C-alpha positions as protocol buffer text, in pm:
chain_id: "A"
residue {
  index: 1
  type: UNK
  ca { x: 3203 y: 15171 z: 7055 }
}
residue {
  index: 2
  type: UNK
  ca { x: 3453 y: 14890 z: 7103 }
}
residue {
  index: 3
  type: UNK
  ca { x: 3691 y: 14882 z: 7396 }
}
residue {
  index: 4
  type: UNK
  ca { x: 4049 y: 14766 z: 7379 }
}
residue {
  index: 5
  type: UNK
  ca { x: 4231 y: 14567 z: 7641 }
}
residue {
  index: 6
  type: UNK
  ca { x: 4591 y: 14669 z: 7698 }
}
residue {
  index: 7
  type: UNK
  ca { x: 4664 y: 14311 z: 7802 }
}
residue {
  index: 8
  type: UNK
  ca { x: 4512 y: 14181 z: 7480 }
}
residue {
  index: 9
  type: UNK
  ca { x: 4706 y: 14430 z: 7268 }
}
residue {
  index: 10
  type: UNK
  ca { x: 5040 y: 14344 z: 7432 }
}
residue {
  index: 11
  type: UNK
  ca { x: 4973 y: 13970 z: 7399 }
}
residue {
  index: 12
  type: UNK
  ca { x: 4884 y: 14009 z: 7032 }
}
residue {
  index: 13
  type: UNK
  ca { x: 5201 y: 14213 z: 6975 }
}
residue {
  index: 14
  type: UNK
  ca { x: 5413 y: 13936 z: 7124 }
}
residue {
  index: 15
  type: UNK
  ca { x: 5241 y: 13678 z: 6902 }
}
residue {
  index: 16
  type: UNK
  ca { x: 5293 y: 13894 z: 6592 }
}
residue {
  index: 17
  type: UNK
  ca { x: 5662 y: 13932 z: 6680 }
}
residue {
  index: 18
  type: UNK
  ca { x: 5698 y: 13556 z: 6712 }
}
residue {
  index: 19
  type: UNK
  ca { x: 5781 y: 13579 z: 7080 }
}
residue {
  index: 20
  type: UNK
  ca { x: 5628 y: 13385 z: 7359 }
}
residue {
  index: 21
  type: UNK
  ca { x: 5388 y: 13602 z: 7557 }
}
residue {
  index: 22
  type: UNK
  ca { x: 5520 y: 13669 z: 7904 }
}
residue {
  index: 23
  type: UNK
  ca { x: 5317 y: 13747 z: 8207 }
}
residue {
  index: 24
  type: UNK
  ca { x: 5317 y: 14122 z: 8256 }
}
residue {
  index: 25
  type: UNK
  ca { x: 5289 y: 14266 z: 8604 }
}
residue {
  index: 26
  type: UNK
  ca { x: 5062 y: 14568 z: 8592 }
}
residue {
  index: 27
  type: UNK
  ca { x: 5097 y: 14848 z: 8847 }
}
residue {
  index: 28
  type: UNK
  ca { x: 4830 y: 15103 z: 8919 }
}
residue {
  index: 29
  type: UNK
  ca { x: 5007 y: 15386 z: 9100 }
}
residue {
  index: 30
  type: UNK
  ca { x: 4816 y: 15642 z: 9297 }
}
residue {
  index: 31
  type: UNK
  ca { x: 4854 y: 15993 z: 9167 }
}
residue {
  index: 32
  type: UNK
  ca { x: 4776 y: 16346 z: 9284 }
}
residue {
  index: 33
  type: UNK
  ca { x: 4401 y: 16410 z: 9274 }
}
residue {
  index: 34
  type: UNK
  ca { x: 4243 y: 16704 z: 9097 }
}
residue {
  index: 35
  type: UNK
  ca { x: 4044 y: 16920 z: 9338 }
}
residue {
  index: 36
  type: UNK
  ca { x: 3888 y: 17166 z: 9094 }
}
residue {
  index: 37
  type: UNK
  ca { x: 3677 y: 17130 z: 8782 }
}
residue {
  index: 38
  type: UNK
  ca { x: 3912 y: 17258 z: 8514 }
}
residue {
  index: 39
  type: UNK
  ca { x: 4272 y: 17166 z: 8599 }
}
residue {
  index: 40
  type: UNK
  ca { x: 4266 y: 16825 z: 8429 }
}
residue {
  index: 41
  type: UNK
  ca { x: 4511 y: 16914 z: 8151 }
}
residue {
  index: 42
  type: UNK
  ca { x: 4754 y: 17068 z: 8397 }
}
residue {
  index: 43
  type: UNK
  ca { x: 4746 y: 16756 z: 8613 }
}
residue {
  index: 44
  type: UNK
  ca { x: 4815 y: 16536 z: 8311 }
}
residue {
  index: 45
  type: UNK
  ca { x: 5108 y: 16757 z: 8205 }
}
residue {
  index: 46
  type: UNK
  ca { x: 5256 y: 16758 z: 8556 }
}
residue {
  index: 47
  type: UNK
  ca { x: 5213 y: 16382 z: 8579 }
}
residue {
  index: 48
  type: UNK
  ca { x: 5391 y: 16328 z: 8246 }
}
residue {
  index: 49
  type: UNK
  ca { x: 5666 y: 16577 z: 8330 }
}
residue {
  index: 50
  type: UNK
  ca { x: 5732 y: 16393 z: 8655 }
}
residue {
  index: 51
  type: UNK
  ca { x: 5807 y: 16071 z: 8465 }
}
residue {
  index: 52
  type: UNK
  ca { x: 6008 y: 16239 z: 8189 }
}
residue {
  index: 53
  type: UNK
  ca { x: 6235 y: 16439 z: 8419 }
}
residue {
  index: 54
  type: UNK
  ca { x: 6550 y: 16306 z: 8583 }
}
residue {
  index: 55
  type: UNK
  ca { x: 6643 y: 16005 z: 8369 }
}
residue {
  index: 56
  type: UNK
  ca { x: 6873 y: 15874 z: 8642 }
}
residue {
  index: 57
  type: UNK
  ca { x: 6592 y: 15825 z: 8894 }
}
residue {
  index: 58
  type: UNK
  ca { x: 6423 y: 15486 z: 8885 }
}
residue {
  index: 59
  type: UNK
  ca { x: 6062 y: 15449 z: 8780 }
}
residue {
  index: 60
  type: UNK
  ca { x: 5986 y: 15294 z: 9119 }
}
residue {
  index: 61
  type: UNK
  ca { x: 6126 y: 15601 z: 9298 }
}
residue {
  index: 62
  type: UNK
  ca { x: 5919 y: 15833 z: 9079 }
}
residue {
  index: 63
  type: UNK
  ca { x: 5601 y: 15634 z: 9149 }
}
residue {
  index: 64
  type: UNK
  ca { x: 5673 y: 15641 z: 9523 }
}
residue {
  index: 65
  type: UNK
  ca { x: 5710 y: 16020 z: 9509 }
}
residue {
  index: 66
  type: UNK
  ca { x: 5376 y: 16058 z: 9333 }
}
residue {
  index: 67
  type: UNK
  ca { x: 5195 y: 15823 z: 9570 }
}
residue {
  index: 68
  type: UNK
  ca { x: 5295 y: 16040 z: 9865 }
}
residue {
  index: 69
  type: UNK
  ca { x: 5148 y: 16354 z: 9706 }
}
residue {
  index: 70
  type: UNK
  ca { x: 4776 y: 16418 z: 9764 }
}
residue {
  index: 71
  type: UNK
  ca { x: 4745 y: 16693 z: 9502 }
}
residue {
  index: 72
  type: UNK
  ca { x: 4956 y: 16948 z: 9317 }
}
residue {
  index: 73
  type: UNK
  ca { x: 5004 y: 17291 z: 9472 }
}
residue {
  index: 74
  type: UNK
  ca { x: 4884 y: 17613 z: 9310 }
}
residue {
  index: 75
  type: UNK
  ca { x: 5249 y: 17703 z: 9250 }
}
residue {
  index: 76
  type: UNK
  ca { x: 5303 y: 17378 z: 9055 }
}
residue {
  index: 77
  type: UNK
  ca { x: 4988 y: 17435 z: 8851 }
}
residue {
  index: 78
  type: UNK
  ca { x: 5091 y: 17795 z: 8781 }
}
residue {
  index: 79
  type: UNK
  ca { x: 5432 y: 17676 z: 8664 }
}
residue {
  index: 80
  type: UNK
  ca { x: 5263 y: 17464 z: 8396 }
}
residue {
  index: 81
  type: UNK
  ca { x: 5028 y: 17749 z: 8303 }
}
residue {
  index: 82
  type: UNK
  ca { x: 5323 y: 17985 z: 8254 }
}
residue {
  index: 83
  type: UNK
  ca { x: 5519 y: 17726 z: 8053 }
}
residue {
  index: 84
  type: UNK
  ca { x: 5219 y: 17679 z: 7823 }
}
residue {
  index: 85
  type: UNK
  ca { x: 5176 y: 18054 z: 7780 }
}
residue {
  index: 86
  type: UNK
  ca { x: 5546 y: 18101 z: 7703 }
}
residue {
  index: 87
  type: UNK
  ca { x: 5528 y: 17823 z: 7444 }
}
residue {
  index: 88
  type: UNK
  ca { x: 5223 y: 17977 z: 7277 }
}
residue {
  index: 89
  type: UNK
  ca { x: 5376 y: 18324 z: 7272 }
}
residue {
  index: 90
  type: UNK
  ca { x: 5702 y: 18195 z: 7123 }
}
residue {
  index: 91
  type: UNK
  ca { x: 5565 y: 17943 z: 6873 }
}
residue {
  index: 92
  type: UNK
  ca { x: 5208 y: 18018 z: 6780 }
}
residue {
  index: 93
  type: UNK
  ca { x: 5138 y: 18390 z: 6800 }
}
residue {
  index: 94
  type: UNK
  ca { x: 5428 y: 18507 z: 6578 }
}
residue {
  index: 95
  type: UNK
  ca { x: 5260 y: 18339 z: 6281 }
}
């Protein structure tokens, strides 16, 4: 299996576009940690929702909020579970 380097991909993209490759500053934000064995998908969905919500809030502010959160609460996880169930009931089961 071959691995891909994000840095290599972005540099190659810049070359293909005829642009000079710029130095990219990479950030590795801390995020809420999963405490159980099976909540991975819920954590990913909450993480993505956090960045997609509130378009007027800066990315830096959103990262700062996540870094201060040790984990998601059961209420937050249940909110995602219910949203997924509602989606499935409305869009998948009628067919």
